[in-house]
C-alpha positions in Angstrom: 120.5 85.7 110.2 119.1 88.0 107.5 116.0 90.2 108.1 112.7 88.6 106.9 111.0 90.2 104.0 107.8 91.6 105.6 106.4 93.3 102.4 102.9 92.5 101.4 100.8 93.4 98.3 98.9 96.7 98.3 95.7 94.9 97.4 93.9 91.7 98.2 92.1 90.9 94.9 89.1 88.5 95.1 89.0 88.6 98.9 86.4 86.2 100.3 83.7 87.4 102.8 84.3 86.4 106.3 82.3 84.0 108.5 81.6 85.2 112.0 82.9 82.1 113.8 85.8 81.2 111.5 89.2 80.8 113.3 92.2 83.1 112.7 95.2 81.4 111.1 98.6 81.4 112.6 101.7 81.1 110.3 105.5 81.2 110.9 108.3 82.4 108.7 110.9 81.1 111.1 111.6 77.4 111.7 109.2 76.2 114.4 108.0 72.7 115.2 104.3 71.8 115.0 104.4 71.5 118.8 105.9 74.9 119.2 103.4 76.4 116.9 100.5 74.8 118.9 102.1 76.1 122.1 102.2 79.6 120.5 98.4 79.3 119.8 97.7 78.2 123.3 99.7 81.2 124.6 97.9 83.6 122.4 94.5 82.2 123.2 94.9 82.1 126.9 93.1 85.3 127.8 90.4 84.8 125.2 89.8 81.3 126.6 89.5 82.6 130.1 86.8 85.1 129.1 84.8 83.1 126.5 85.9 79.4 126.7 86.9 79.7 123.0 90.2 79.5 121.2 90.0 81.6 118.0 93.7 81.3 116.8 94.8 78.0 115.3 97.7 76.9 113.1 96.8 77.3 109.4 96.5 74.0 107.5 100.0 74.8 106.0 101.6 77.1 108.5 105.3 76.7 107.8 106.9 79.3 105.5 110.4 79.4 107.1 112.8 81.5 105.2 110.1 82.7 102.7 108.8 86.3 102.4 105.6 87.3 104.1 104.1 87.8 100.6 104.0 84.0 100.2 102.0 83.7 103.4 99.7 86.5 102.2 99.0 84.8 98.9 98.4 81.4 100.6 96.0 83.0 103.1 94.1 84.8 100.3 93.4 81.4 98.8 92.7 79.7 102.2 90.0 82.4 102.9 88.0 81.2 99.9 87.2 77.9 101.6 85.0 79.6 104.2 86.7 77.6 107.0 89.1 80.4 108.0 88.8 84.1 108.6 89.9 85.7 105.3 90.5 89.2 106.8 92.9 88.7 109.6 95.8 86.4 110.2 98.9 86.3 112.4 102.6 85.4 111.6 105.5 84.6 113.9 108.5 86.5 112.4 111.2 85.7 115.0 112.1 82.8 117.4 111.6 85.2 120.3 108.1 86.2 119.4 107.0 86.6 123.0 109.4 89.5 123.3 109.3 91.0 119.8 105.5 90.6 119.2 103.3 88.8 116.6 102.7 90.3 113.2 99.0 90.9 112.7 97.9 91.3 109.1 94.6 92.6 107.8 93.7 91.9 104.2 90.9 94.5 104.5 87.6 94.1 102.6 86.7 97.8 102.5 87.1 99.8 99.3 88.9 102.7 101.1 91.3 100.4 103.0 94.3 98.4 101.9 96.1 95.4 103.4 98.3 96.4 106.3 100.3 94.9 109.2 101.4 95.7 112.7 103.2 94.0 115.6 101.0 93.2 118.6 101.4 91.7 122.0 101.0 88.0 121.7 99.1 87.8 125.1 96.5 90.2 123.6 96.4 89.0 120.0 93.2 86.9 120.1 91.2 89.6 122.0 92.5 92.4 119.7 91.5 90.6 116.6 88.1 89.7 118.0 87.5 93.3 119.0 88.2 94.5 115.5 86.2 91.7 114.0 83.0 92.7 115.9 83.7 96.5 115.3 84.5 97.5 118.9 87.8 98.9 117.6 89.3 99.8 114.3 92.6 99.1 112.6 93.6 102.7 113.0 93.0 102.4 116.8 95.4 99.4 116.8 98.0 101.2 114.8 98.1 103.9 117.5 98.1 101.6 120.5 100.3 98.7 119.4 103.9 98.0 118.9 104.0 99.6 115.4 104.1 98.6 111.8 107.0 97.7 109.5 105.5 100.1 107.0 106.0 103.1 109.3 109.3 102.1 110.7 107.5 101.1 113.9 107.4 104.7 115.0 103.9 104.5 116.5 104.7 101.4 118.7 103.9 102.0 122.3 104.0 98.4 123.5 105.6 97.4 126.8 108.8 96.3 125.1 109.1 99.4 123.0 109.4 99.9 119.3 113.1 100.4 119.2 113.8 96.7 119.9 111.3 95.7 117.3 112.8 98.2 114.8 116.2 96.7 115.3 114.9 93.1 115.1 112.7 93.5 112.0 113.8 96.4 110.0 117.4 97.1 110.9 118.5 99.9 113.2 117.8 102.6 110.5 114.2 101.3 110.1 114.7 100.9 106.3 
């Protein structure tokens, strides 16, 4: 199986403003059934649900992008954010069938002039809490880059997750990280 193209544009032109209670969209670039995608959301929302009785992550209206580059998801999400029903800033993407082990890709579109769109792998069990923490300003994207499993943009070198960045680097970027 070839490695997925995880490149994204360096800008998100015309990014919509977020709504405080808008859900975060989940996509997949690997073949997953609707039931498996819903199960992934349930898994990612578990800790958030236990603390707040809310489930902030939901499958996007059109979540399936199997075999397509992440850029296609990015462009679709940019349009989806204009409807006001979904959070336009953050979204998640499943990039491997074994996402519980390799992590979930978290993407920020960024709405600040000095920031650019970026991505990192994060622990699926913590995904909903981590996005919510950034959304309310308790933590920053930079904090997440230092404490998560790493980013394809930096060869996953900063990853400190429990499953280690080397496995992620091999899975997503090839053993050389390029």
